[in-house]
N, C-alpha and C positions, 0 to 999 in steps of 0.2 A: 036168574042170579046166579054169578057164580063169585066163590071167594079165591083171590090171587093173592100170592104170596111171595115176596122177596126170600132168597136163603143166602145162608153164610158158607153153607158146605153142604156135601152130600148127606153126611150123617143128619143134618137138622132136615134136609129133604125128605128124609126116611121116617124121621120122627112126627112131623106134621101131615104126612099124607093123608090121614083118615080125617083132616079138619079143612083141608083146602080142595080146591077144583083145578087150580091151575099155578104152575110156577113162573115166575119171572126171573130169567137168569141172565146176566149180564156178561157179556165175551171178553173174554182177554184181549188186552189192547186196543179194543175199540168201545168202552164202555167209560163215562164218568158218573160221578156222585155215587159210587157202589165202591165200598173199602175192599171186597171181596169179588173176583171176577173168575169166569171158569173157561177152561178149554174145550174143544168141542168133543174130545174125547170123553169128558165128564157128563155133557150134555145128553151124549147117547146114553149114559147109566140113568140120568134123573128120567130121561123118555121111558126107561123102562119100568118107572113106577107108575105107568099107567093113568097119568094124568095129564090135561092139558100143558103145553110148555111153549112160552113166549119168549125169544131170545132178544136182549137189549143191545142196539146198536145206537149209542145216543152221543156219539163225539162229534165235533167238527171233522170232517173229512179234509185233509191236504191233498194238492195234486198228485204229489208223490207216493199217497197211499190209494189212490183209487183202483190199481191194478190188484193190490192186495184186499181190497174190500170186494171187488169182482169175484177173485178166487174164494174168499169167504162164503160170498151169498151163493155161489154155487155148490158149496159143501154143504151149507145149512139147508139149500133145497133137497139135498139127498135123505135129509134127517126126518122129512114128513112131518115137520112141527107145527104148531097151529098157529104161529105168527112172529114177525119181526117188529120190534117195538124202535122206531128208528127218530132220529132227530135230523139229520143232514138229507135234503131232498136229493141227492146225488144217489140214494138207494131207491127211489121213486123212479129215476133214470134208467138206472142200470137193471131194476127189475123188470122195467116194460122193454128193453133192448134185449134182454136176454130170454124174456117169455117166461119168468119165473112164475112158479104157482103159489108160493108161500105169502101168506096175507101180510098185510101191512098195517100197522097201528103207528099213526100221526101223533108225535108226543115232542111238540117243541117247547116243553116246559111252560113257560110264562105266557107264552103266544096263545095257547089252546083256550081261547077265552069266548067264544062265540061261535054261533050255530052256522053263521055265513061261512066261515074259514073251515068249519068242520065238513060242511056241505060241499065245499068248493074241492077239498080231497076226496071226499066221496065220489064226487063224479069223474075224478082222475084215477079211480080203482081202489083208494085206500078205504077201506070200509069200516076201520077201526079209530077211535081217537081217545088218547089219553088227557083228560082233562087238567088245567092248571090247578093248584092249591089255593089259589088267590080269589077263586071264586066263591061266591055266596050258595047257600043251599037253594035260594030262589033262581039265581042265574044257571045253577046245573039242571034245575028242573025245567027251565026255558029251553035250554039246548037239547034236552031231551025229548022234550015236545015238539022240537021244530028238526029233528033229523031221522035218517034212517040208520046213520052210523051205531053200531055198538060202542059202548063208552065204558072207559076205566075211570075210577076216581079213589083218591087215596082217603081212607078213613082211619088210619091207626099206623103211628111211628114217627121217627124223626123225618124232617123234610129238609130237601135241600134249599137254603136261600139263594146262595149266591156261588157262582163258577168262576174261575178265571185261569187261563192257559198259563198263567205265570206261576211259577214257585214262590208263593209269597212267604211261606213259611220257613223253606230251606233256605230263601235268601237272607231272609232275616238271620237265621242261625249261622249262616257262613258269615254275615258281616261282623257279629260279634263273636266269632269263635265258639259257638255253642254247639253242645250235642245235644241229639233228639233221641229219647227214651224209646219212641216209636212213632209211627206214622200219623196217630192220631193226638191233636193236641187242643187244649181248651184256651179259649179267650174271655176273660171276663169284662163286660161292659154296662154299666149302668145296673150293677148286681145282678147279671144274667150271665150264665155261661153258655157258650157256644161251641159245640166240637167242631175241629178243622181237621180236615185230611188234605193232606200234599201228596199227591203220586206223580207217575212218570206223563200224565196227561193233565197235571195241574192241581189247582187248589181248589177245595169244596168246603163250603160254610154250612151248617145246618142250624136248624131252628134251636131255640133253647129249652123248649118244650117238645113232648109227646104229643102229636095229634091223637085225639081220644075221643072219636065221634062214633063208637060202634053203638051207641043206643039210639041214633038218628035213624028214621026210615028210610033206607036207600033202597027200597025193594023196586023201582023201576029203574035201576042202574044195572048195567049188563055185569060187570066187573068191579068188586070192590076190594082195594088193594090194601094190604097189611104190610108193612115194613119192617124188617127184622133187624136192620142196621142198629147197631150200639146197643140192642136190646138183649139181655141174658136170654139164653135158649130155653132155658126152663119156663122163665116168665113170659115168654113170646108163646110157649107151647100151650100155657094156661090160659093167655089170653083168646086164642084161636078155640080152644075148649068150650070157655067161657061164651065166645060168641055163638057158638054152635047148640048151645043150651039154652041159648037166650038167656044169659046172666052179664051182670056188670062186672068188669075187671076190675083188679084192683088198684091201675094207675089212675090218677084225677081224670076227671072230665075235661076235655080241651078241644073247643071246636074250632080253633084257628079263625079262619076269614069266613066260616061258613055264616055266620049272623052279624057279620062286621062288613059294611061296605068301605072298599078302597077307593076313597076319593082324593085325587092330588091336585090343588090349586097352584098356578105360578103365580108368585107376588110380584 
């Protein structure tokens, strides 16, 4: 079992290195759901911290971006990192065409929900899968028991709920001639606050709670993911320290969908 963490900056990567095994690093212009992204030069610096490094390329790729993507994948290949967490299947096709050796992690957000599809990608050469946060603990265990793929599972942090290619916040501000203080906004619905981030790649809405399932036994899972998005860096470091010391952190326990079946009926 490995502890994987997102990071907001290089300094944070250095501060948490004694408490994690792998960094998840979103690449500039090719990542969504992450307020902070990194250039390739910065990834080289992170690689020097002697931990596993997985880069994130999880946006829909348009036809006019395919050449840039291909060049990016060639550059990533030279870094000798541990894997690419991908959404768009063009990455699988390009990787096979170029005979690239960098491992791939299937991460199609809400679609990664069953071992049948995980195994399909495994047979295509994708040996890792990043499971959906809408799964229950029982379903996660079922997938683990029926696949050879190595699995990533979220256990701490704010979760992306909704992504749109449209600039929903900026369009609203423009319509009413309003000025934004920063890229992060908050919307209140039914007495719950949801953070919203509008970037060049569109709009992301995050959960109103911090998933905090650090006391649940996930020892059968290969990579447990801690997300630092919107978390104070000192608090996040303390969460990682507490986990390593088998202590409960200061945040309220919140298990999300881990013990809540998600059943939708058409009326």
